[in-house]
Structure formats: structure tokens, C-alpha cells
C-alpha positions in Angstrom: -6.3 -10.6 -0.8 -7.9 -8.4 -3.5 -10.3 -11.1 -4.6 -11.5 -11.5 -0.9 -12.0 -7.7 -0.5 -14.0 -7.4 -3.8 -16.2 -10.5 -3.6 -16.9 -10.6 0.1 -16.6 -7.0 1.0 -17.6 -4.6 -1.8 -19.2 -6.9 -4.4 -17.5 -5.2 -7.3 -16.8 -8.4 -9.3 -15.9 -6.5 -12.5 -13.2 -4.4 -10.8 -9.7 -5.7 -11.8 -6.7 -5.2 -9.5 -5.1 -2.9 -12.0 -8.2 -0.7 -12.2 -8.5 -0.7 -8.4 -4.9 0.4 -8.2 -5.7 3.5 -10.3 -8.4 4.5 -7.9 -6.1 3.7 -5.0 -3.4 5.9 -6.5 -5.9 8.7 -7.1 -6.9 8.7 -3.4 -3.3 8.5 -2.3 -2.4 11.3 -4.7 -5.2 13.6 -3.4 -3.8 13.1 0.1 -0.3 13.8 -1.0 -1.3 16.9 -3.1 -3.3 18.5 -0.3 -0.8 17.7 2.5 2.3 18.7 0.5 0.6 22.0 -0.5 -0.4 22.7 3.0 3.1 22.0 4.5 5.3 23.3 1.7 7.0 19.9 1.6 10.1 20.3 -0.5 13.6 19.0 -0.2 15.0 21.7 -2.4 13.9 24.4 0.0 15.7 22.6 2.8 18.9 22.5 0.8 19.2 25.7 -1.2 16.1 27.7 -0.3 16.0 31.0 1.5 18.2 31.0 4.6 15.2 32.0 6.8 13.2 28.9 5.8 15.9 26.3 5.1 16.1 24.8 8.6 12.4 24.4 9.0 12.0 23.0 5.5 14.7 20.4 6.1 13.2 19.5 9.5 9.8 19.0 7.9 11.3 16.7 5.2 13.2 14.6 7.8 10.1 14.3 9.9 8.1 13.0 7.0 10.9 10.6 6.2 11.0 9.4 9.9 7.3 8.6 9.9 7.5 6.9 6.5 10.5 4.8 7.6 9.0 3.7 10.9 5.6 3.0 9.4 6.9 0.9 6.6 9.3 -1.1 8.7 6.5 -1.7 11.3 4.4 -3.3 8.5 7.4 -5.4 7.6 8.0 -6.5 11.2 4.4 -7.6 11.5 4.8 -9.6 8.3 2.0 -7.6 6.5 4.0 -6.7 3.4 6.9 -8.2 1.5 9.0 -5.9 -0.6 12.3 -7.8 -1.0 11.7 -8.2 -4.7 11.5 -4.5 -5.4 14.0 -3.2 -7.9 15.5 -0.8 -5.3 16.4 -3.8 -3.1 18.5 -5.5 -5.9 21.8 -6.8 -4.7 23.5 -5.0 -7.6 23.9 -1.2 -7.4 24.6 0.4 -10.8 27.1 2.8 -9.4 27.7 5.1 -12.4 24.1 5.1 -13.5 22.7 5.9 -10.1 25.3 8.4 -9.1 25.2 10.3 -12.4 21.4 10.2 -12.5 21.0 11.5 -9.0 23.4 14.3 -9.6 21.6 15.4 -12.8 18.3 15.2 -11.1 19.5 17.4 -8.2 21.0 19.9 -10.7 17.7 20.0 -12.6 15.5 20.6 -9.5 17.7 23.7 -8.7 17.2 25.0 -12.2 13.5 24.6 -12.0 13.2 25.6 -8.3 11.4 22.4 -7.4 11.6 18.6 -7.8 9.0 16.6 -9.6 6.7 16.1 -6.6 6.7 19.8 -5.7 6.1 20.8 -9.3 3.2 18.3 -9.6 1.6 19.9 -6.6 2.1 23.4 -7.9 0.8 22.6 -11.3 -2.6 22.1 -9.7 -2.5 25.7 -8.3 -2.2 27.3 -11.8 1.6 27.3 -12.2 2.1 26.8 -15.9 5.9 26.9 -15.5 5.6 23.7 -13.4 3.3 22.1 -15.9 5.6 22.8 -18.8 8.6 21.4 -16.9 6.6 18.3 -16.0 5.8 17.7 -19.7 9.4 17.9 -20.6 10.5 15.7 -17.7 7.9 13.1 -18.6 8.9 13.0 -22.3 12.6 12.7 -21.5 11.9 10.0 -18.8 9.9 8.0 -21.3 12.6 8.4 -24.0 15.1 7.1 -21.4 13.0 4.2 -20.5 11.7 3.0 -23.9 13.0 5.4 -26.6 16.1 7.0 -28.1 17.9 7.5 -24.8 17.4 3.9 -23.6 20.8 2.7 -25.2 22.6 5.3 -23.2 20.8 4.2 -20.0 21.7 0.6 -20.6 25.4 1.5 -21.3 25.7 3.3 -18.0 24.1 0.4 -16.2 27.1 -1.8 -16.7 29.2 -0.6 -13.8 27.8 -2.4 -10.8 28.8 -3.2 -7.2 27.2 -5.6 -4.7 25.3 -4.1 -1.9 23.2 -5.3 1.0 20.1 -3.8 2.6 20.6 -1.0 5.2 20.6 -2.2 8.8 17.4 -2.0 10.8 19.0 0.6 13.1 18.9 3.0 10.2 15.1 3.1 10.8 15.5 5.5 13.7 18.4 7.7 12.5 16.2 10.3 10.7 14.0 10.5 13.8 17.0 11.2 16.0 18.2 13.9 13.6 14.7 15.4 13.4 14.4 15.6 17.2 17.8 17.4 17.4 16.7 19.9 14.7 13.4 20.5 16.5 15.4 22.0 19.4 16.7 24.6 17.0 13.5 25.2 15.1 10.0 25.0 16.6 7.6 23.7 14.0 4.0 24.4 14.8 1.7 21.6 16.0 -0.4 21.7 12.8 2.8 21.5 10.7 4.0 18.4 12.7 0.6 16.7 12.4 0.1 17.4 8.7 3.7 16.3 7.9 3.2 13.1 9.9 0.1 12.4 7.9 2.1 13.0 4.7 4.7 10.4 5.9 1.9 7.9 6.6 1.1 7.9 2.9 4.3 6.0 2.1 3.5 2.8 4.2 -0.1 3.1 3.0 1.2 2.9 -0.6 3.3 -0.2 0.2 0.3 -1.7 2.1 -2.2 -1.1 -0.8 0.0 -2.3 -3.7 1.8 -5.0 -1.7 -1.2 -6.6 0.1 -4.7 -5.3 -0.4 -4.6 -5.1 -4.2 -2.6 -8.2 -4.9 -4.3 -11.0 -6.8 -2.3 -14.2 -7.7 -4.1 -14.4 -11.1 -3.6 -10.7 -12.0 -0.6 -9.3 -9.9 0.3 -5.6 -10.0 3.7 -4.1 -9.2 4.4 -3.4 -5.5 5.2 0.3 -5.2 4.6 3.4 -3.2 4.9 7.2 -3.8 7.2 8.1 -6.7 7.0 10.6 -9.6 9.5 10.0 -12.4 8.1 6.6 -13.5 4.5 7.6 -13.0 4.9 10.7 -15.1 6.4 8.7 -17.9 3.7 6.1 -17.6 1.0 8.8 -17.6 2.4 10.4 -20.7 2.6 6.9 -22.4 -1.0 6.1 -21.4 -2.3 9.5 -22.6 -1.2 8.8 -26.1 -1.8 5.0 -26.2 -4.8 4.5 -23.9 -6.5 2.3 -26.5 -3.6 -0.2 -26.3 -2.6 0.0 -22.6 -4.4 0.5 -19.4 -3.7 3.0 -16.7 -2.0 1.9 -13.4 -1.3 3.0 -9.9 1.2 5.7 -11.0 -1.2 7.3 -13.4 -3.9 7.6 -10.7 -1.3 9.0 -8.3 -0.3 11.8 -10.7 -3.9 12.7 -11.3 -4.6 12.7 -7.6 -1.7 14.9 -6.7 -2.7 17.5 -9.3 -6.3 17.4 -8.1 -5.2 17.7 -4.4 -3.1 20.7 -5.2 -6.0 22.3 -7.2 -8.6 21.7 -4.4 -6.5 23.1 -1.6 -5.3 26.1 -3.6 -9.0 26.9 -4.4 -10.1 26.4 -0.8 -7.3 28.7 0.5 -7.7 31.1 -2.4 -4.1 30.7 -3.5 -4.9 29.5 -7.0 -3.1 31.8 -9.4 -2.1 31.5 -13.1 1.6 31.9 -13.4 3.9 31.7 -16.5 7.4 32.4 -17.6 8.7 35.9 -17.1 11.2 35.9 -20.0 12.8 33.4 -22.6 15.9 32.9 -20.6 13.9 31.7 -17.6 12.0 29.3 -19.8 15.2 27.9 -21.3 16.6 27.3 -17.8 13.4 25.5 -16.7 13.3 23.3 -19.8 16.9 22.2 -19.3 16.1 21.5 -15.7 13.1 19.4 -16.6 15.1 17.4 -19.1 17.8 16.8 -16.5 15.2 15.6 -14.0 13.5 13.3 -16.5 16.8 11.7 -17.6 18.4 11.7 -14.1 15.3 10.4 -12.4 15.2 7.3 -14.5 18.9 6.6 -14.2 18.8 7.1 -10.4 15.8 4.8 -10.0 13.7 7.5 -8.4 13.3 11.1 -7.3 13.4 12.8 -4.0 10.2 11.0 -3.1 10.6 7.7 -5.0 14.1 7.1 -3.7 14.2 9.6 -0.9 11.0 8.6 0.9 9.7 5.3 -0.5 13.1 3.8 -1.2 14.6 4.7 2.1 11.5 3.5 3.8 12.3 -0.1 2.7 16.0 0.4 3.7 17.4 0.5 0.2 21.1 1.2 -0.1 20.6 2.1 -3.7 18.0 4.7 -2.7 20.4 6.2 -0.1 23.1 6.5 -2.7 20.7 8.1 -5.2 19.5 10.6 -2.5 23.1 11.5 -1.7 23.8 12.1 -5.4 20.7 14.2 -5.7 21.8 16.4 -2.8 25.3 16.7 -4.1 24.1 17.7 -7.6 21.7 20.2 -6.1 24.4 21.9 -4.0 26.9 22.0 -6.9 24.3 23.5 -9.3 23.3 26.1 -6.6 26.9 27.3 -6.5 27.1 27.4 -10.3 23.9 29.4 -10.5 25.1 31.8 -7.8 28.4 32.4 -9.6 26.6 33.1 -12.9 24.3 35.6 -11.1 27.2 37.2 -9.4 29.2 37.5 -12.6 26.3 39.2 -14.4 25.7 41.5 -11.4 29.4 42.6 -11.2 29.4 43.3 -15.0 32.6 41.3 -15.3 34.6 43.6 -13.1 35.4 40.9 -10.6 33.8 42.9 -7.8 31.9 40.7 -5.4 28.1 41.1 -5.2 25.7 40.1 -2.4 24.1 36.7 -2.6 20.7 37.0 -4.2 17.7 35.9 -2.2 16.4 32.5 -3.4 13.0 32.7 -5.1 10.1 30.5 -4.2 9.7 27.1 -5.8 8.8 27.1 -9.5 
């Protein structure tokens, strides 16, 4: 398919599928960065954010998932894409690895006040806290994939159970939940439209890597939006670009940062931000490490597993997302107890729940 497009359509005979995937990832990333910045797309906000915004944030996230699911499955029903060989559709679910990884990732995103996708968007708007966390997460993820933490990852992968793909009826479950939530929270028309466009990016990713850019002589990995692996790949490429070539994920990361930068400048919301004190920096660094390690173990983040994985009806992705949510809720309680303990000065007197701070 790629050869036909290049030779008969664009005439770029020297463009390899892998190079084309970088440009495709860049375009997809710019779309994600601008739309995620505009909509405030963030699963953490829907789980443990301020009570006044929690319902609308969760409704937005589920609406994006609904569009991604239906769009991806529609491509499958039409026979346009084939994703059955994707790693998230393996018949073996590494139970301990995925569950532990998801829980650690969820805990990490609470400590850093944003998951990898949200922090990538915010890094483009001048948030140096987000950029620092992403550097740590990428380093730990790479160490878990290829370095000193790889033996631990492989040891945890030994506990597996057999699973099948989620039933087709699951395709419409998030949509039904979203419609129910829309009764309780009225999202604006622009928010619904922009969120829907954000969801469309997931099937576009599967379409591009699974059909348009495929070449039987130079195949590329079939994938869509994700952040843990792409951040590790981007770090590896940045220090070894003379030996390896960039891929779809590297272009995606660059595009998301660029998209966040462009929209923050257009809306005059670009602002340099750093850490307020060493304790905050320490918490963020720990959270970044947990997300890097946990994201690799779980096989994805809130976007890689939560959106792209569920869009192909992956049972592993659903389990990973459940673990992420569980880890986030538990860590939120731990953080609140620590804050309350400091506020009460050890007297045991209860203190009011502190208002959650904005992401990153």
C-alpha cells in the first residue's frame, strides 16, 4: 500500500516507510497536542481531580474512548485494518506484570499530577516540571525495556493466564456510560466536537501504521497513540541516532510537544513553570520513575492501553487500565492522609480535605 501511494501518488521514491511513519507520527502528535491542550483531556482529573471538575473530565475521557472504540472497530468491520498480531492481543496475559505495572503507573501519575500524555502536552507550554518528569520516566522505561531493570521485568512476566479478546458488544459500553453521564453534566458543543476529533486520532493511527504505511519489503510496527514506549524510543534515538533511525513514536512525541507549544502560544497560556521546593521535586521524580517502570510492565499508559488498547478490544489493556485506576485511587488516599497528618501536627485532629492542584 505504501509503495502505491509513494510511486503513483506523491512521487517520493526515496521516502522509506519508516521515515514516512515519523512524519505521520508528527502530524498525529500535533493533532493530539492541540486537541488535548484545548479540551484538558486527562484521566487523572476525572479520577482524583477537583470535585468541581471531576465529572466533566471523566465524561470527556469516556467520550474520547467511545469515538476511538467505534472508529477503530468500524475499520476492522470493513476489513481495512488487521491488528490481531498486536502484542496487546496476545492470548497470554502476564497477570502479575500487568497488574503491578498498572498500579505503579497509576500511583505515579497521582504523584506527578498528570499521566505521560498530559505531561507531554504541558511540557510544550513551558512546564519544566512536566519535562523533568518525562525525562525520568523515559530513562526508567528504557532501563526496563533494555537495561538494568529488564531482568526484573522478565521475572514478573512468568505468571500468565489465557485470555480472549473482549466481545464486540463492549464497543458500545463506553458510549452508553457517556450518554448517561451527559445527563448529569452538560459539556459544551465545542468540547464535545474537539473531544470527538481527539478520539478519531486513535483509528487514524491504526489506519496509517496498519495499512497506508505498510510495505511488504520494509514493514513497520502496527500501532497507534501511546507514550511509554515512544518516550523510551525517543530517548534511545536521541543518544544513538547515528546507529538507529527514528520511528512513528519519536515523531508522535515531537508532534505532541509542538502541538501543545503552538496552542499555548496562540491562546497566550505559555508560561515557564518550575518546582516550588525540593520536596515537590522529589515527589515528582519518584512519580516519573513509577510511571516509566509501570508503563512498560503494564504494556501501556492511560492512552496506550486505555485508548488504543481498548479500541482493539484488548483484555490485557482493560486489565491494565483497571490496575492504573486502582493504583491512582490508592495513592490519592495515601497522599491525602500524609497531608492531613502534617496539617494536624500529629494531634490526630481531622483536617479538611485539601483542594487538588491542577495537573503538573
